[in-house]
N, C-alpha and C positions, 0 to 999 in steps of 0.2 A: 458398420455391421449391425444387424438387427437380430435380437434374440426374443423368443417367446417360450414360456413355460406352460405346458398343458398337463393337467392331472392324468395319471395313469395308475389307477388303483389307489392303495393307501400310501400316502407320502411318509417316508421315514424322516426322523429328526436329523440324521447325519447330513453333512453339508458338502456339496460339491463347490470347489473354488477354482476358478480359472483366472489367470492373470496375463494380460497383454501389455507389452511395452509399446506405447503409441509409436508407429513407424514414421515419425516425422522428425526433422532436425530441430534442435533446440533453438528457440527464438533468442536473438541477441538482446542485450539490455538497451534501455532507452537512455541515451547520454546527452547532456547539455553542458554548455560552458557559459558562465556569466563573468563579466568584468566589473571591477569596482575601482573607484578613486576615493580614498579616504585621506584624512589629515589635510583637509582643504585642497584636495587634488594632488597632493605631493606623493602619495603612495598609490600605485596601481597594482592590482592583483587579479588573477583569474581563479574562479571557483569552478571545479569540475564536479558534476553530479551524475549519478548513475542509478537507474531504477530497474530492478528485475521485472520481467513481464508479469510474474505472479502477483506482485503487489499492485500493479496497475489494474490487472483483471479482477483482483479482490475488491477494489473500490468501485470499479466500473459496474460490477454486478450488484452492489448494494443499492437499496432504494434511495432515490433522489427526490422523492415527493415530500413536501413540507405541509403539515397540517395547518401551521400558522407561522408568522414571521419569526417568532422567537426560536423556532427550530433551526434557523440558520446556524445557531451555536453548535448543533450536533454535527455539522459538517467541518468544523474546525478540528484538525488532527495534529496537535503538537508533537506527539510521540514519534510520528513518522519522520519528523524533520529535526531530530536531535542533533544529528551529525552536521547538517547544514547550519543550524543555529550556533553550534560550538565553533565551527570554522569562522563564521562571521564575527563571533565574539572574540576570537583570537586576533582579529584585525583591529578591534576597537576597545578591548578590555582595559588597557593601560592608558587610554587617551582621556584628556579632560572631557567631561560630559559624555562618558562612555555609553550610557543608555540612549542618549539622543543620537550619538554616532551610530550605534548598533541599529536603531530604528531606521535611520536614514539610509544605511547600507542595505537593509532589507528592502526598502522602497526602490533602491537602485536595481535590485534583482528583479522585482516584479514589473518594473517599468520596461525591462527588456523583453517581456512577453507580449506577443502581438495581441492587440485588442480585437476581439471578434465576438459578435452577438451570438450567444448560444444558450442552451439550457444550463441550469445550475450544475456544478461539478464538485467533486471532492478535490482538495488541493493536489494530490498525487496525479490526478487526471489532467489538471491544468498544467502542471510541470511537464508531463510527458507530451501532451498535445501542443504545448508551447503557444496556447491561445486561450482567451477568456474575456469575459466582460467584467463590469465593475464588481459584481458580487463574488465571482469566482477568484478574481485577482485579490480581493480583500480577504477572502477565506484563506488563501495561500499566505499572504503577508501576516495575517493574525496568527496562523499556525506557527510560522517561523519565529515571530516575535515572542509568542507565548512559550515556545520551546526554549528560547533564550532567556527566559525569566522575567520578561516585561509583563506588566499588568495592562491588558488591552481589552477593549470592547469593540463591538460593531456599531457603526453609526448609520442608521437607516433614515434617509431623507425621503419620506413617503410621497410628499407632494411632487417631487421631480423624479421619483423612482430611481434613486441612486444610493449605493452603499459604499462606505469606506471604513477606515479603522480609526478608533480613538486610542491614544497612547498616554498612559499616566507617566509623568516624569517628575523627578524631585525638584527640577528648576524649569522655569519658562524657557521654551525652545527659541533658538535664534531665527529659524525660518530662512527663507530665501531672500526676502525683500526687507532691508533694514528700515525702510520708511513705513512699513505696515506692521501693526501689532499681530502676533500669532493668535490663532483662533482655537478656543477650547470650550468644552461644555461640562457643566457640573453634573456629577452622578454619584450618589451615595457618599457625599462628603469629599469627593476627589474631583480634580479637574483633568479631563481627558482631552488631549490635543489632537486635532484632526490630522489624519495621515492619508492623503489621496493616493490611490493605487493604480489608477489608469495612466497610460503613458503619454498623454497629450503634452505634458511638460515634465521637467525634472522636479516634481514637487518634493518638498521636505516637510518634516513634521511641523505643523503650525500653519502651513500654507492652505488657504481656503480657495477653491476654484470660484470664479465669479458667479457661476450658476448657483452656488450654495451660500453666497454671502448673506442673504436675508432669510435663509431657511433654518429651521430648528429640527434636529434629528430625534428620532426615537432610538433610545440606546438599548442595545441587546447585550446582556451579560453573557460571558462565556463559561459560566459555571457548569453548563451541561455539554461542554465540548468533550470529544472522545477521550476516554481515560487512557487507553493504550491501543497501539497499532500492532498488527501481527508481525510487522517487519519495518525496517527503516530504509530511507533513501541514503545511499552512501555518497560521500563527497570528500574532496581533497583540495587544498589550496596549492596553486602553483603548477602542478603537473597532473596529467591524467592518471586515473587509477589503473593499476594492473588488473589483468583478468584473473578469474578464479573458476573453479568448477565444483560441483557437488554430485555425488553418485547416490543411487537409491536401489535397495534390494528389499525383497519380501520373503519372510519365512513364516511357517505356521507353527503355532504352539499346540501340541496334542491336546485334544479335548474328549470328554466322554461322549459316546454316541447319543446319549439322551440329553445332552446339554445343548440348549438352543442359542448359546453364545459362542462366537468364534473369535479367538485372539490371534492377531497377526503381529509380527515384529517387523517394523520398518527400520531399516538401518542403512548406513553408507558412510561416506567420509567427505570432508571438504579438502580442497587442494588450492593453495598451500595449506598445510596442516596447522591449525591454531587450536590451543586448548580453551575451554570455557567459553566457546562461542555459541550463541543462540541459533538453533536451526528450527525453522518453522515447517510444520507438516500441514499441508492443505488437503481437505477432504471435500468431495462433492458427489452428489447423486444425479445432477443434471449436466455436469460438465461446464456450467456457467458460473453459478454462485458457489463459494467455498467457505467452509468453516476451517478454523485453524487451531492447532495444538503446538506446543513447544517442547523442545528438549535441548540439551547442551552437548558439545563435543568433549571428548576426553583428552588426555595429554597428547594423543597421536592424531587428533582431528577426526576421530570416529564418533558417530552418534547412533542412538538406538531409541525407538519409541514403540510402546505397546498400543495396538489399535484394537479395540473391542467392537465386534459386529454382532448385532442381535436380530437383524432382519435380512431377508433375501433382496436381491436387486443388483443393479449395476453401480459401481463406485469408481471414482477417479481420485487418484492420490499423487501428489508430488511434494517434494521438499525444496526448501529455499534457505540460503544464507544471505544475510544483508551486507556482508563485507565489513571492512574496517578502514582505518586511515590509509592503508596501503593498497587494498584490493577492492574492486567493485564486487557487489554481490553476484550470486548465480542461482539458477534454478536447475533442478534435476529434470529428467524426462518425466512424462505423465504415464503412470501405470493405470490401466483399466482393469478392474476386478469384477468378475461376474460371480455372484453368489446364488446358488440354487439348491435343489434337492436331487439326489442321484436317481430316484425312481420316477422323476418327471420326464416327459418327452422334451427333448431339447432341440430347438430349431435354430439354426444359424445360417446366415447367407452373406455372400460377398458379391463382387461384380461378376464373377464367372462360376459360382457354385451355389448350391442350396442342398442342405442335408437335414434329415430328421432322424434322430436316434432315440430308441426307448431305453437304452442302457448307457448310463453316464460314462462308464470306462471306455466305451467305444468312441463316444464323442470326444473325450479327453485325448485319446490316442490320435484321432483324425485331426483334431485341432493342433496338437503338437507338431504333427507332420506338415500341415499346410500353413500354419500361422506362426510357428515359433513360440508356442505358448509354454510358459513355465507353470507347472501345476503343483499346488500345495494342498493336498487333501489328506 
């Protein structure tokens, strides 16, 4: 639907607000399952992961351009993978050489993702699309390893245009081949062991691919990695996650007619109902890129968030819950909010109609009848 606002005399400060619920079914989550063999292959386990579409779209819309190679660090997103890292840690925490086991299990995960030449991606995109090349696979591995508490860097072999991960360990790793010494590189007084993320072989920490045997990497610190993600990937060991849902409602806070700010209350509930769960509120003016705010659920799983608007235009809003150890996350539907002035001429059109009104209340009435609009003015 297309709207255009045209001046008709003196514009008043009071605001016309129209809200549409986008008339499309909710997209389902992106789900993947990964298998692991730990304790020298004696223990097999499946990890089920689930990504709400909102989190994937949030990262897809972010800029992917890098001014220089050091900015690869900004694409590492450990906060988004806390649940994944915690579940893998649960498999390896009490084992001898637990950090090495954890790093190798992360490599098992990324080795199950299809190698495919593509542009650089954020780790959530790589997980959802289930494909990537050396840099994107390494960004995913580094994100999970860092989320699990490991000290990691990126190893960039410029001469052969290849990236993998460097892992600091308290002891020298075992590697795959007992007759070869593991490979590591000194950086700021520590030794970081190579961790190859492409799936050509079942590489372990310390294994150097033949292509890199005589190469020296440029080491990229991850000090500038993303500090926090708006939401997280949910995951569970052993069995798939249960489904969940989240609702969304809008209500208007009364404001003075001379006030150029409008406050809306975004509210809803998650089901099953859990207290103290983070709900993310996504806002957009182009329907592509989103900013995010956060709130928490109360004892009954209800949430509420105050949204302040200071300029006219079209806005899109939805909410999301990341899930927990039992349930996958969920997205609400997307609400489309049109904010304008009541003394403007309002034009709106659809596939089979076109109307122009000089009076806002007439437009509101017609829109309610024809489009199911909920009005909060």
